[in-house]
mmCIF file of the N, C-alpha and C atoms, coordinates in Angstrom:
data_MODEL
# 
_entry.id   MODEL 
# 
loop_
_atom_site.group_PDB 
_atom_site.id 
_atom_site.type_symbol 
_atom_site.label_atom_id 
_atom_site.label_alt_id 
_atom_site.label_comp_id 
_atom_site.label_asym_id 
_atom_site.label_entity_id 
_atom_site.label_seq_id 
_atom_site.pdbx_PDB_ins_code 
_atom_site.Cartn_x 
_atom_site.Cartn_y 
_atom_site.Cartn_z 
_atom_site.occupancy 
_atom_site.B_iso_or_equiv 
_atom_site.pdbx_formal_charge 
_atom_site.auth_seq_id 
_atom_site.auth_comp_id 
_atom_site.auth_asym_id 
_atom_site.auth_atom_id 
_atom_site.pdbx_PDB_model_num 
ATOM 1   N N  . MET A 1 1  ? -26.989 169.845 179.637 1.00 0.00 ? 1  MET A N  1 
ATOM 2   C CA . MET A 1 1  ? -27.424 171.017 178.895 1.00 0.00 ? 1  MET A CA 1 
ATOM 3   C C  . MET A 1 1  ? -28.934 171.180 179.090 1.00 0.00 ? 1  MET A C  1 
ATOM 4   N N  . THR A 1 2  ? -29.334 172.376 179.425 1.00 0.00 ? 2  THR A N  1 
ATOM 5   C CA . THR A 1 2  ? -30.755 172.658 179.612 1.00 0.00 ? 2  THR A CA 1 
ATOM 6   C C  . THR A 1 2  ? -31.400 172.939 178.255 1.00 0.00 ? 2  THR A C  1 
ATOM 7   N N  . PRO A 1 3  ? -32.730 172.863 178.177 1.00 0.00 ? 3  PRO A N  1 
ATOM 8   C CA . PRO A 1 3  ? -33.403 173.198 176.922 1.00 0.00 ? 3  PRO A CA 1 
ATOM 9   C C  . PRO A 1 3  ? -33.083 174.627 176.455 1.00 0.00 ? 3  PRO A C  1 
ATOM 10  N N  . LEU A 1 4  ? -32.951 175.553 177.388 1.00 0.00 ? 4  LEU A N  1 
ATOM 11  C CA . LEU A 1 4  ? -32.630 176.933 177.031 1.00 0.00 ? 4  LEU A CA 1 
ATOM 12  C C  . LEU A 1 4  ? -31.233 177.017 176.425 1.00 0.00 ? 4  LEU A C  1 
ATOM 13  N N  . GLN A 1 5  ? -30.277 176.324 177.023 1.00 0.00 ? 5  GLN A N  1 
ATOM 14  C CA . GLN A 1 5  ? -28.915 176.317 176.482 1.00 0.00 ? 5  GLN A CA 1 
ATOM 15  C C  . GLN A 1 5  ? -28.898 175.697 175.082 1.00 0.00 ? 5  GLN A C  1 
ATOM 16  N N  . ALA A 1 6  ? -29.670 174.641 174.901 1.00 0.00 ? 6  ALA A N  1 
ATOM 17  C CA . ALA A 1 6  ? -29.744 173.995 173.585 1.00 0.00 ? 6  ALA A CA 1 
ATOM 18  C C  . ALA A 1 6  ? -30.329 174.955 172.554 1.00 0.00 ? 6  ALA A C  1 
ATOM 19  N N  . ALA A 1 7  ? -31.400 175.645 172.926 1.00 0.00 ? 7  ALA A N  1 
ATOM 20  C CA . ALA A 1 7  ? -32.029 176.592 172.005 1.00 0.00 ? 7  ALA A CA 1 
ATOM 21  C C  . ALA A 1 7  ? -31.078 177.722 171.638 1.00 0.00 ? 7  ALA A C  1 
ATOM 22  N N  . LEU A 1 8  ? -30.360 178.241 172.619 1.00 0.00 ? 8  LEU A N  1 
ATOM 23  C CA . LEU A 1 8  ? -29.394 179.308 172.342 1.00 0.00 ? 8  LEU A CA 1 
ATOM 24  C C  . LEU A 1 8  ? -28.268 178.801 171.445 1.00 0.00 ? 8  LEU A C  1 
ATOM 25  N N  . GLY A 1 9  ? -27.815 177.588 171.693 1.00 0.00 ? 9  GLY A N  1 
ATOM 26  C CA . GLY A 1 9  ? -26.763 177.004 170.866 1.00 0.00 ? 9  GLY A CA 1 
ATOM 27  C C  . GLY A 1 9  ? -27.200 176.855 169.423 1.00 0.00 ? 9  GLY A C  1 
ATOM 28  N N  . VAL A 1 10 ? -28.417 176.384 169.216 1.00 0.00 ? 10 VAL A N  1 
ATOM 29  C CA . VAL A 1 10 ? -28.946 176.228 167.858 1.00 0.00 ? 10 VAL A CA 1 
ATOM 30  C C  . VAL A 1 10 ? -29.043 177.585 167.181 1.00 0.00 ? 10 VAL A C  1 
ATOM 31  N N  . ARG A 1 11 ? -29.493 178.562 167.922 1.00 0.00 ? 11 ARG A N  1 
ATOM 32  C CA . ARG A 1 11 ? -29.612 179.917 167.364 1.00 0.00 ? 11 ARG A CA 1 
ATOM 33  C C  . ARG A 1 11 ? -28.244 180.456 166.945 1.00 0.00 ? 11 ARG A C  1 
ATOM 34  N N  . GLN A 1 12 ? -27.201 180.028 167.641 1.00 0.00 ? 12 GLN A N  1 
ATOM 35  C CA . GLN A 1 12 ? -25.842 180.472 167.331 1.00 0.00 ? 12 GLN A CA 1 
ATOM 36  C C  . GLN A 1 12 ? -25.182 179.594 166.265 1.00 0.00 ? 12 GLN A C  1 
ATOM 37  N N  . GLY A 1 13 ? -25.953 178.672 165.693 1.00 0.00 ? 13 GLY A N  1 
ATOM 38  C CA . GLY A 1 13 ? -25.424 177.847 164.613 1.00 0.00 ? 13 GLY A CA 1 
ATOM 39  C C  . GLY A 1 13 ? -24.827 176.522 165.040 1.00 0.00 ? 13 GLY A C  1 
ATOM 40  N N  . MET A 1 14 ? -24.908 176.214 166.314 1.00 0.00 ? 14 MET A N  1 
ATOM 41  C CA . MET A 1 14 ? -24.369 174.934 166.777 1.00 0.00 ? 14 MET A CA 1 
ATOM 42  C C  . MET A 1 14 ? -25.292 173.807 166.321 1.00 0.00 ? 14 MET A C  1 
ATOM 43  N N  . ARG A 1 15 ? -24.699 172.668 166.011 1.00 0.00 ? 15 ARG A N  1 
ATOM 44  C CA . ARG A 1 15 ? -25.455 171.493 165.605 1.00 0.00 ? 15 ARG A CA 1 
ATOM 45  C C  . ARG A 1 15 ? -24.874 170.277 166.306 1.00 0.00 ? 15 ARG A C  1 
ATOM 46  N N  . PRO A 1 16 ? -25.699 169.253 166.494 1.00 0.00 ? 16 PRO A N  1 
ATOM 47  C CA . PRO A 1 16 ? -25.171 168.053 167.147 1.00 0.00 ? 16 PRO A CA 1 
ATOM 48  C C  . PRO A 1 16 ? -24.161 167.349 166.241 1.00 0.00 ? 16 PRO A C  1 
ATOM 49  N N  . GLU A 1 17 ? -23.311 166.572 166.861 1.00 0.00 ? 17 GLU A N  1 
ATOM 50  C CA . GLU A 1 17 ? -22.367 165.763 166.093 1.00 0.00 ? 17 GLU A CA 1 
ATOM 51  C C  . GLU A 1 17 ? -23.117 164.508 165.652 1.00 0.00 ? 17 GLU A C  1 
ATOM 52  N N  . PHE A 1 18 ? -23.034 164.200 164.370 1.00 0.00 ? 18 PHE A N  1 
ATOM 53  C CA . PHE A 1 18 ? -23.744 163.038 163.850 1.00 0.00 ? 18 PHE A CA 1 
ATOM 54  C C  . PHE A 1 18 ? -22.855 161.800 163.938 1.00 0.00 ? 18 PHE A C  1 
ATOM 55  N N  . PRO A 1 19 ? -23.440 160.663 164.292 1.00 0.00 ? 19 PRO A N  1 
ATOM 56  C CA . PRO A 1 19 ? -22.641 159.438 164.392 1.00 0.00 ? 19 PRO A CA 1 
ATOM 57  C C  . PRO A 1 19 ? -22.089 159.020 163.030 1.00 0.00 ? 19 PRO A C  1 
ATOM 58  N N  . ARG A 1 20 ? -20.824 158.698 162.983 1.00 0.00 ? 20 ARG A N  1 
ATOM 59  C CA . ARG A 1 20 ? -20.172 158.340 161.719 1.00 0.00 ? 20 ARG A CA 1 
ATOM 60  C C  . ARG A 1 20 ? -20.623 157.000 161.178 1.00 0.00 ? 20 ARG A C  1 
ATOM 61  N N  . ASN A 1 21 ? -21.075 156.131 162.062 1.00 0.00 ? 21 ASN A N  1 
ATOM 62  C CA . ASN A 1 21 ? -21.455 154.793 161.625 1.00 0.00 ? 21 ASN A CA 1 
ATOM 63  C C  . ASN A 1 21 ? -22.935 154.674 161.261 1.00 0.00 ? 21 ASN A C  1 
ATOM 64  N N  . ALA A 1 22 ? -23.647 155.786 161.214 1.00 0.00 ? 22 ALA A N  1 
ATOM 65  C CA . ALA A 1 22 ? -25.062 155.768 160.847 1.00 0.00 ? 22 ALA A CA 1 
ATOM 66  C C  . ALA A 1 22 ? -25.199 155.570 159.337 1.00 0.00 ? 22 ALA A C  1 
ATOM 67  N N  . HIS A 1 23 ? -26.343 155.077 158.924 1.00 0.00 ? 23 HIS A N  1 
ATOM 68  C CA . HIS A 1 23 ? -26.628 154.868 157.500 1.00 0.00 ? 23 HIS A CA 1 
ATOM 69  C C  . HIS A 1 23 ? -26.526 156.217 156.779 1.00 0.00 ? 23 HIS A C  1 
ATOM 70  N N  . PRO A 1 24 ? -25.896 156.248 155.607 1.00 0.00 ? 24 PRO A N  1 
ATOM 71  C CA . PRO A 1 24 ? -25.720 157.516 154.877 1.00 0.00 ? 24 PRO A CA 1 
ATOM 72  C C  . PRO A 1 24 ? -27.029 158.264 154.609 1.00 0.00 ? 24 PRO A C  1 
ATOM 73  N N  . LYS A 1 25 ? -28.098 157.522 154.315 1.00 0.00 ? 25 LYS A N  1 
ATOM 74  C CA . LYS A 1 25 ? -29.383 158.185 154.056 1.00 0.00 ? 25 LYS A CA 1 
ATOM 75  C C  . LYS A 1 25 ? -29.965 158.784 155.334 1.00 0.00 ? 25 LYS A C  1 
ATOM 76  N N  . LEU A 1 26 ? -29.721 158.135 156.464 1.00 0.00 ? 26 LEU A N  1 
ATOM 77  C CA . LEU A 1 26 ? -30.178 158.678 157.741 1.00 0.00 ? 26 LEU A CA 1 
ATOM 78  C C  . LEU A 1 26 ? -29.383 159.928 158.095 1.00 0.00 ? 26 LEU A C  1 
ATOM 79  N N  . LEU A 1 27 ? -28.086 159.891 157.844 1.00 0.00 ? 27 LEU A N  1 
ATOM 80  C CA . LEU A 1 27 ? -27.251 161.080 158.076 1.00 0.00 ? 27 LEU A CA 1 
ATOM 81  C C  . LEU A 1 27 ? -27.729 162.248 157.221 1.00 0.00 ? 27 LEU A C  1 
ATOM 82  N N  . ASP A 1 28 ? -28.040 161.960 155.966 1.00 0.00 ? 28 ASP A N  1 
ATOM 83  C CA . ASP A 1 28 ? -28.525 163.004 155.061 1.00 0.00 ? 28 ASP A CA 1 
ATOM 84  C C  . ASP A 1 28 ? -29.825 163.612 155.586 1.00 0.00 ? 28 ASP A C  1 
ATOM 85  N N  . LEU A 1 29 ? -30.730 162.761 156.047 1.00 0.00 ? 29 LEU A N  1 
ATOM 86  C CA . LEU A 1 29 ? -31.998 163.248 156.590 1.00 0.00 ? 29 LEU A CA 1 
ATOM 87  C C  . LEU A 1 29 ? -31.772 164.098 157.835 1.00 0.00 ? 29 LEU A C  1 
ATOM 88  N N  . MET A 1 30 ? -30.894 163.654 158.722 1.00 0.00 ? 30 MET A N  1 
ATOM 89  C CA . MET A 1 30 ? -30.609 164.429 159.936 1.00 0.00 ? 30 MET A CA 1 
ATOM 90  C C  . MET A 1 30 ? -30.039 165.804 159.580 1.00 0.00 ? 30 MET A C  1 
ATOM 91  N N  . GLN A 1 31 ? -29.149 165.831 158.597 1.00 0.00 ? 31 GLN A N  1 
ATOM 92  C CA . GLN A 1 31 ? -28.565 167.111 158.192 1.00 0.00 ? 31 GLN A CA 1 
ATOM 93  C C  . GLN A 1 31 ? -29.628 168.034 157.598 1.00 0.00 ? 31 GLN A C  1 
ATOM 94  N N  . LYS A 1 32 ? -30.554 167.470 156.826 1.00 0.00 ? 32 LYS A N  1 
ATOM 95  C CA . LYS A 1 32 ? -31.652 168.272 156.269 1.00 0.00 ? 32 LYS A CA 1 
ATOM 96  C C  . LYS A 1 32 ? -32.510 168.859 157.393 1.00 0.00 ? 32 LYS A C  1 
ATOM 97  N N  . CYS A 1 33 ? -32.754 168.053 158.426 1.00 0.00 ? 33 CYS A N  1 
ATOM 98  C CA . CYS A 1 33 ? -33.592 168.509 159.545 1.00 0.00 ? 33 CYS A CA 1 
ATOM 99  C C  . CYS A 1 33 ? -32.939 169.641 160.337 1.00 0.00 ? 33 CYS A C  1 
ATOM 100 N N  . TRP A 1 34 ? -31.612 169.735 160.275 1.00 0.00 ? 34 TRP A N  1 
ATOM 101 C CA . TRP A 1 34 ? -30.885 170.763 161.011 1.00 0.00 ? 34 TRP A CA 1 
ATOM 102 C C  . TRP A 1 34 ? -30.478 171.938 160.125 1.00 0.00 ? 34 TRP A C  1 
ATOM 103 N N  . GLU A 1 35 ? -31.059 172.049 158.941 1.00 0.00 ? 35 GLU A N  1 
ATOM 104 C CA . GLU A 1 35 ? -30.754 173.179 158.056 1.00 0.00 ? 35 GLU A CA 1 
ATOM 105 C C  . GLU A 1 35 ? -30.949 174.492 158.812 1.00 0.00 ? 35 GLU A C  1 
ATOM 106 N N  . THR A 1 36 ? -30.074 175.439 158.559 1.00 0.00 ? 36 THR A N  1 
ATOM 107 C CA . THR A 1 36 ? -30.160 176.746 159.210 1.00 0.00 ? 36 THR A CA 1 
ATOM 108 C C  . THR A 1 36 ? -31.422 177.490 158.793 1.00 0.00 ? 36 THR A C  1 
ATOM 109 N N  . VAL A 1 37 ? -31.770 177.403 157.521 1.00 0.00 ? 37 VAL A N  1 
ATOM 110 C CA . VAL A 1 37 ? -32.964 178.080 156.997 1.00 0.00 ? 37 VAL A CA 1 
ATOM 111 C C  . VAL A 1 37 ? -34.158 177.132 157.163 1.00 0.00 ? 37 VAL A C  1 
ATOM 112 N N  . PRO A 1 38 ? -35.108 177.489 158.015 1.00 0.00 ? 38 PRO A N  1 
ATOM 113 C CA . PRO A 1 38 ? -36.236 176.597 158.287 1.00 0.00 ? 38 PRO A CA 1 
ATOM 114 C C  . PRO A 1 38 ? -36.997 176.126 157.044 1.00 0.00 ? 38 PRO A C  1 
ATOM 115 N N  . SER A 1 39 ? -37.126 176.975 156.049 1.00 0.00 ? 39 SER A N  1 
ATOM 116 C CA . SER A 1 39 ? -37.877 176.587 154.848 1.00 0.00 ? 39 SER A CA 1 
ATOM 117 C C  . SER A 1 39 ? -37.182 175.477 154.053 1.00 0.00 ? 39 SER A C  1 
ATOM 118 N N  . LYS A 1 40 ? -35.898 175.253 154.325 1.00 0.00 ? 40 LYS A N  1 
ATOM 119 C CA . LYS A 1 40 ? -35.158 174.186 153.641 1.00 0.00 ? 40 LYS A CA 1 
ATOM 120 C C  . LYS A 1 40 ? -35.275 172.843 154.366 1.00 0.00 ? 40 LYS A C  1 
ATOM 121 N N  . ARG A 1 41 ? -35.848 172.858 155.562 1.00 0.00 ? 41 ARG A N  1 
ATOM 122 C CA . ARG A 1 41 ? -36.005 171.629 156.338 1.00 0.00 ? 41 ARG A CA 1 
ATOM 123 C C  . ARG A 1 41 ? -37.194 170.827 155.804 1.00 0.00 ? 41 ARG A C  1 
ATOM 124 N N  . PRO A 1 42 ? -37.115 169.498 155.873 1.00 0.00 ? 42 PRO A N  1 
ATOM 125 C CA . PRO A 1 42 ? -38.246 168.686 155.409 1.00 0.00 ? 42 PRO A CA 1 
ATOM 126 C C  . PRO A 1 42 ? -39.429 168.793 156.368 1.00 0.00 ? 42 PRO A C  1 
ATOM 127 N N  . SER A 1 43 ? -40.617 168.626 155.804 1.00 0.00 ? 43 SER A N  1 
ATOM 128 C CA . SER A 1 43 ? -41.821 168.605 156.642 1.00 0.00 ? 43 SER A CA 1 
ATOM 129 C C  . SER A 1 43 ? -41.883 167.253 157.353 1.00 0.00 ? 43 SER A C  1 
ATOM 130 N N  . PHE A 1 44 ? -42.751 167.145 158.353 1.00 0.00 ? 44 PHE A N  1 
ATOM 131 C CA . PHE A 1 44 ? -42.887 165.868 159.051 1.00 0.00 ? 44 PHE A CA 1 
ATOM 132 C C  . PHE A 1 44 ? -43.355 164.779 158.089 1.00 0.00 ? 44 PHE A C  1 
ATOM 133 N N  . SER A 1 45 ? -44.219 165.143 157.145 1.00 0.00 ? 45 SER A N  1 
ATOM 134 C CA . SER A 1 45 ? -44.674 164.167 156.150 1.00 0.00 ? 45 SER A CA 1 
ATOM 135 C C  . SER A 1 45 ? -43.507 163.649 155.326 1.00 0.00 ? 45 SER A C  1 
ATOM 136 N N  . GLU A 1 46 ? -42.620 164.543 154.922 1.00 0.00 ? 46 GLU A N  1 
ATOM 137 C CA . GLU A 1 46 ? -41.446 164.140 154.141 1.00 0.00 ? 46 GLU A CA 1 
ATOM 138 C C  . GLU A 1 46 ? -40.501 163.272 154.974 1.00 0.00 ? 46 GLU A C  1 
ATOM 139 N N  . ILE A 1 47 ? -40.363 163.619 156.241 1.00 0.00 ? 47 ILE A N  1 
ATOM 140 C CA . ILE A 1 47 ? -39.501 162.831 157.132 1.00 0.00 ? 47 ILE A CA 1 
ATOM 141 C C  . ILE A 1 47 ? -40.048 161.411 157.258 1.00 0.00 ? 47 ILE A C  1 
ATOM 142 N N  . ILE A 1 48 ? -41.354 161.292 157.443 1.00 0.00 ? 48 ILE A N  1 
ATOM 143 C CA . ILE A 1 48 ? -41.980 159.974 157.571 1.00 0.00 ? 48 ILE A CA 1 
ATOM 144 C C  . ILE A 1 48 ? -41.745 159.143 156.316 1.00 0.00 ? 48 ILE A C  1 
ATOM 145 N N  . VAL A 1 49 ? -41.944 159.750 155.152 1.00 0.00 ? 49 VAL A N  1 
ATOM 146 C CA . VAL A 1 49 ? -41.736 159.029 153.889 1.00 0.00 ? 49 VAL A CA 1 
ATOM 147 C C  . VAL A 1 49 ? -40.289 158.549 153.782 1.00 0.00 ? 49 VAL A C  1 
ATOM 148 N N  . GLU A 1 50 ? -39.341 159.422 154.066 1.00 0.00 ? 50 GLU A N  1 
ATOM 149 C CA . GLU A 1 50 ? -37.925 159.045 153.969 1.00 0.00 ? 50 GLU A CA 1 
ATOM 150 C C  . GLU A 1 50 ? -37.571 157.938 154.954 1.00 0.00 ? 50 GLU A C  1 
ATOM 151 N N  . LEU A 1 51 ? -38.093 158.027 156.178 1.00 0.00 ? 51 LEU A N  1 
ATOM 152 C CA . LEU A 1 51 ? -37.804 156.994 157.179 1.00 0.00 ? 51 LEU A CA 1 
ATOM 153 C C  . LEU A 1 51 ? -38.426 155.652 156.794 1.00 0.00 ? 51 LEU A C  1 
ATOM 154 N N  . GLU A 1 52 ? -39.646 155.688 156.246 1.00 0.00 ? 52 GLU A N  1 
ATOM 155 C CA . GLU A 1 52 ? -40.286 154.445 155.813 1.00 0.00 ? 52 GLU A CA 1 
ATOM 156 C C  . GLU A 1 52 ? -39.508 153.807 154.664 1.00 0.00 ? 52 GLU A C  1 
ATOM 157 N N  . GLU A 1 53 ? -39.050 154.629 153.709 1.00 0.00 ? 53 GLU A N  1 
ATOM 158 C CA . GLU A 1 53 ? -38.258 154.109 152.593 1.00 0.00 ? 53 GLU A CA 1 
ATOM 159 C C  . GLU A 1 53 ? -36.949 153.504 153.098 1.00 0.00 ? 53 GLU A C  1 
ATOM 160 N N  . LEU A 1 54 ? -36.314 154.169 154.037 1.00 0.00 ? 54 LEU A N  1 
ATOM 161 C CA . LEU A 1 54 ? -35.060 153.667 154.593 1.00 0.00 ? 54 LEU A CA 1 
ATOM 162 C C  . LEU A 1 54 ? -35.291 152.359 155.353 1.00 0.00 ? 54 LEU A C  1 
ATOM 163 N N  . ARG A 1 55 ? -36.367 152.294 156.115 1.00 0.00 ? 55 ARG A N  1 
ATOM 164 C CA . ARG A 1 55 ? -36.697 151.063 156.848 1.00 0.00 ? 55 ARG A CA 1 
ATOM 165 C C  . ARG A 1 55 ? -36.893 149.901 155.880 1.00 0.00 ? 55 ARG A C  1 
ATOM 166 N N  . GLU A 1 56 ? -37.633 150.140 154.794 1.00 0.00 ? 56 GLU A N  1 
ATOM 167 C CA . GLU A 1 56 ? -37.864 149.091 153.800 1.00 0.00 ? 56 GLU A CA 1 
ATOM 168 C C  . GLU A 1 56 ? -36.551 148.645 153.162 1.00 0.00 ? 56 GLU A C  1 
ATOM 169 N N  . GLU A 1 57 ? -35.700 149.606 152.832 1.00 0.00 ? 57 GLU A N  1 
ATOM 170 C CA . GLU A 1 57 ? -34.409 149.286 152.216 1.00 0.00 ? 57 GLU A CA 1 
ATOM 171 C C  . GLU A 1 57 ? -33.557 148.428 153.151 1.00 0.00 ? 57 GLU A C  1 
ATOM 172 N N  . ILE A 1 58 ? -33.507 148.814 154.409 1.00 0.00 ? 58 ILE A N  1 
ATOM 173 C CA . ILE A 1 58 ? -32.708 148.067 155.386 1.00 0.00 ? 58 ILE A CA 1 
ATOM 174 C C  . ILE A 1 58 ? -33.301 146.680 155.612 1.00 0.00 ? 58 ILE A C  1 
ATOM 175 N N  . GLN A 1 59 ? -34.624 146.605 155.672 1.00 0.00 ? 59 GLN A N  1 
ATOM 176 C CA . GLN A 1 59 ? -35.283 145.318 155.879 1.00 0.00 ? 59 GLN A CA 1 
ATOM 177 C C  . GLN A 1 59 ? -35.012 144.382 154.698 1.00 0.00 ? 59 GLN A C  1 
ATOM 178 N N  . GLU A 1 60 ? -35.093 144.900 153.463 1.00 0.00 ? 60 GLU A N  1 
ATOM 179 C CA . GLU A 1 60 ? -34.823 144.083 152.279 1.00 0.00 ? 60 GLU A CA 1 
ATOM 180 C C  . GLU A 1 60 ? -33.373 143.602 152.274 1.00 0.00 ? 60 GLU A C  1 
ATOM 181 N N  . THR A 1 61 ? -32.454 144.480 152.637 1.00 0.00 ? 61 THR A N  1 
ATOM 182 C CA . THR A 1 61 ? -31.040 144.101 152.687 1.00 0.00 ? 61 THR A CA 1 
ATOM 183 C C  . THR A 1 61 ? -30.824 143.019 153.736 1.00 0.00 ? 61 THR A C  1 
ATOM 184 N N  . SER A 1 62 ? -31.446 143.182 154.884 1.00 0.00 ? 62 SER A N  1 
ATOM 185 C CA . SER A 1 62 ? -31.314 142.206 155.965 1.00 0.00 ? 62 SER A CA 1 
ATOM 186 C C  . SER A 1 62 ? -31.873 140.852 155.544 1.00 0.00 ? 62 SER A C  1 
ATOM 187 N N  . GLU A 1 63 ? -33.046 140.854 154.904 1.00 0.00 ? 63 GLU A N  1 
ATOM 188 C CA . GLU A 1 63 ? -33.655 139.605 154.451 1.00 0.00 ? 63 GLU A CA 1 
ATOM 189 C C  . GLU A 1 63 ? -32.793 138.935 153.391 1.00 0.00 ? 63 GLU A C  1 
ATOM 190 N N  . SER A 1 64 ? -32.226 139.724 152.497 1.00 0.00 ? 64 SER A N  1 
ATOM 191 C CA . SER A 1 64 ? -31.356 139.192 151.451 1.00 0.00 ? 64 SER A CA 1 
ATOM 192 C C  . SER A 1 64 ? -30.113 138.550 152.058 1.00 0.00 ? 64 SER A C  1 
ATOM 193 N N  . LEU A 1 65 ? -29.509 139.229 153.018 1.00 0.00 ? 65 LEU A N  1 
ATOM 194 C CA . LEU A 1 65 ? -28.316 138.687 153.674 1.00 0.00 ? 65 LEU A CA 1 
ATOM 195 C C  . LEU A 1 65 ? -28.640 137.411 154.447 1.00 0.00 ? 65 LEU A C  1 
ATOM 196 N N  . THR A 1 66 ? -29.791 137.382 155.103 1.00 0.00 ? 66 THR A N  1 
ATOM 197 C CA . THR A 1 66 ? -30.209 136.194 155.843 1.00 0.00 ? 66 THR A CA 1 
ATOM 198 C C  . THR A 1 66 ? -30.395 135.020 154.889 1.00 0.00 ? 66 THR A C  1 
ATOM 199 N N  . HIS A 1 67 ? -31.024 135.287 153.741 1.00 0.00 ? 67 HIS A N  1 
ATOM 200 C CA . HIS A 1 67 ? -31.250 134.252 152.733 1.00 0.00 ? 67 HIS A CA 1 
ATOM 201 C C  . HIS A 1 67 ? -29.923 133.727 152.196 1.00 0.00 ? 67 HIS A C  1 
ATOM 202 N N  . GLU A 1 68 ? -28.999 134.632 151.879 1.00 0.00 ? 68 GLU A N  1 
ATOM 203 C CA . GLU A 1 68 ? -27.689 134.235 151.357 1.00 0.00 ? 68 GLU A CA 1 
ATOM 204 C C  . GLU A 1 68 ? -26.911 133.420 152.386 1.00 0.00 ? 68 GLU A C  1 
ATOM 205 N N  . THR A 1 69 ? -26.997 133.808 153.648 1.00 0.00 ? 69 THR A N  1 
ATOM 206 C CA . THR A 1 69 ? -26.304 133.081 154.711 1.00 0.00 ? 69 THR A CA 1 
ATOM 207 C C  . THR A 1 69 ? -26.884 131.680 154.863 1.00 0.00 ? 69 THR A C  1 
ATOM 208 N N  . SER A 1 70 ? -28.205 131.574 154.790 1.00 0.00 ? 70 SER A N  1 
ATOM 209 C CA . SER A 1 70 ? -28.859 130.270 154.898 1.00 0.00 ? 70 SER A CA 1 
ATOM 210 C C  . SER A 1 70 ? -28.428 129.353 153.761 1.00 0.00 ? 70 SER A C  1 
ATOM 211 N N  . GLU A 1 71 ? -28.374 129.896 152.542 1.00 0.00 ? 71 GLU A N  1 
ATOM 212 C CA . GLU A 1 71 ? -27.949 129.105 151.384 1.00 0.00 ? 71 GLU A CA 1 
ATOM 213 C C  . GLU A 1 71 ? -26.497 128.662 151.525 1.00 0.00 ? 71 GLU A C  1 
ATOM 214 N N  . ALA A 1 72 ? -25.656 129.548 152.008 1.00 0.00 ? 72 ALA A N  1 
ATOM 215 C CA . ALA A 1 72 ? -24.233 129.227 152.173 1.00 0.00 ? 72 ALA A CA 1 
ATOM 216 C C  . ALA A 1 72 ? -24.026 128.140 153.227 1.00 0.00 ? 72 ALA A C  1 
ATOM 217 N N  . ASN A 1 73 ? -24.930 128.097 154.195 1.00 0.00 ? 73 ASN A N  1 
ATOM 218 C CA . ASN A 1 73 ? -24.836 127.092 155.260 1.00 0.00 ? 73 ASN A CA 1 
ATOM 219 C C  . ASN A 1 73 ? -25.583 125.808 154.908 1.00 0.00 ? 73 ASN A C  1 
ATOM 220 N N  . GLY A 1 74 ? -26.139 125.755 153.685 1.00 0.00 ? 74 GLY A N  1 
ATOM 221 C CA . GLY A 1 74 ? -26.846 124.562 153.233 1.00 0.00 ? 74 GLY A CA 1 
ATOM 222 C C  . GLY A 1 74 ? -28.205 124.368 153.852 1.00 0.00 ? 74 GLY A C  1 
ATOM 223 N N  . GLU A 1 75 ? -28.810 125.434 154.274 1.00 0.00 ? 75 GLU A N  1 
ATOM 224 C CA . GLU A 1 75 ? -30.140 125.337 154.904 1.00 0.00 ? 75 GLU A CA 1 
ATOM 225 C C  . GLU A 1 75 ? -31.227 125.524 153.880 1.00 0.00 ? 75 GLU A C  1 
# 
């Protein structure tokens, strides 16, 4: 698909298919970014904040799981 074809598709209401296995908050952010009405889309500043919050959440979950696994293995 060329950039022109992509632009025409977006103008006609086409949107990419979102991966089903993505984090729910990431899916929500992607859907917000593809809002039909531009004024409803998040600003880049808002996107950065949401991505940073999601990164922290995932990192905390990962660290917690690593800690629990270590304890379960007697480490």
